[in-house]
N, C-alpha and C positions, 0 to 999 in steps of 0.2 A: 866651560869645557868639562869641569868635574861633574856638573849636573847631567850633561849628556852621557858621559861615561857611566855614571851611576844608573841612569835610565836603561842604557844598553845592557848592563849587567843584570838588572832586576826584571827586565821585560820577559825573558825566557821563563822565569819563575812563575809568572802569572799565567802563561800559556801552556805550561808543562802539565798542569792538573787537568784531567779529563772528567769529570763528574762521577766517575765510577761506571760500572757496567750494569748496575741494577736499574731497570726502567720502571719508575713509579707512576708515570703518566699512562695508565692502563685504560685503553678504550673498552675493555670488557666489563669493567666494574664502575657503577655509578658512584658519585661522591655524595653520600648522605651525611648530614651533620651528626657528629658524635660528641657526647658529653656524659661519660659514664663515671660514676663515683663508686669505688669499692672500699668498704669498711674493712681494714685489716684485722680488727678485733673479731669480726664475724667470719673471717676467712683465715684462720691461723696457719693453715698449710701453705698459703702463698708467701709466708714469711721465710720459708726455707728454699734454698736454691734447687732448681729442677722441677719445682712444682708449678702448677698453672691454675687459672680460674677461667671459666667460660661463661659468657653471657650471650643469650640469643636475642636480647631486647634491642640492641643497637647495631649499627654498621650494616653492611649489605646482607650478610648471612649469619651475623653474630661476631663476637670478638673474643679472642683468647688472650689473656695476659700471662706472661711467663716470667718467673724470677730467674734471672741469668746468673745470680750470685754476686754480680757487681751492680745490679740495677734491675729494671723491669723492661720488658718489651711487650708490645701489644700489636696483634695482627688481626685482620679480617678473616673470617672463616669461609669466604667465598673463594672458589677455585679461580685463581688469577688469569689462567690461560684459556678459559672458556667463557663465552658470553653469558652473563648471569641472566636468568629468566628464560632464555631460549634454549641454550645448549645444556645448561646445568643450573639448578636452583636449590641444591641441597648443600648444607654446610659440610665442610671438611671434617674428617674424623681426627681427633687428637689422640696420639699414642705416645706418651712419654714426651720427648722433645721434638717429635715429628708430627706434621700434619699431612694427611692423605686425602686427595681428591676422590670422592665417591663416584664421580661420573666417568672418569677415565682410569680404569684399573691398570693401564700400562704405564701411567706417569709414575715417576719416582717420587717418593715423599719429599716434602719441603722441611728443611731444618729450621727450628725456631732461633738457632744461633746465626745462620747466614741468610734466612728468608728466601733462599733459592732452591730450586730443583734443577739438577744438571740438564743442560741442553734446552731449557725452555726460556722464552724471551722475557716473561714477566715473573717477578718474585712476589712474595706475599705483600699484601697492601699493609703498610705500617701505620700505626697511630702513635701519637706522642703520649708519654706517661709521666705525670708529675706526682711527687710524694708531697702531700699537704697534710701536716699533722699525722694522724693515724689512718689517713685515707690515701688511696691511689685515685688519681683523676686521669681518665683516658680521654684524649681530645684528637680532633682532626689535625693533621700536619699542616 
């Protein structure tokens, strides 16, 4: 009886979480393999919060790595709400902590803290960042 009662108490906890409102399964962007290594000694500005590093060599349209102050975030530079290659194939513009899609000037900028732009279904495509010694390694999620 105690097991059933415990199960009834814990069951709502498992179903109470919704996975969040950010949709990472984006049909507009292909999934290219990403394995980017950034030497922190060659990019000293990335060691300070609020600074970023851009590489156009990997990802869909390139990758931006951002120092959040408590860690690092990495996102693809392709516009997430437009089909890449047909509607838009240029990389977004990085301006401080915001990314702006160059193909749709009416879109609000995306924040590198939230990865979202208000009112749009898809957020920035995230990548995993690991600190390995004096390097940052950016990988697919």
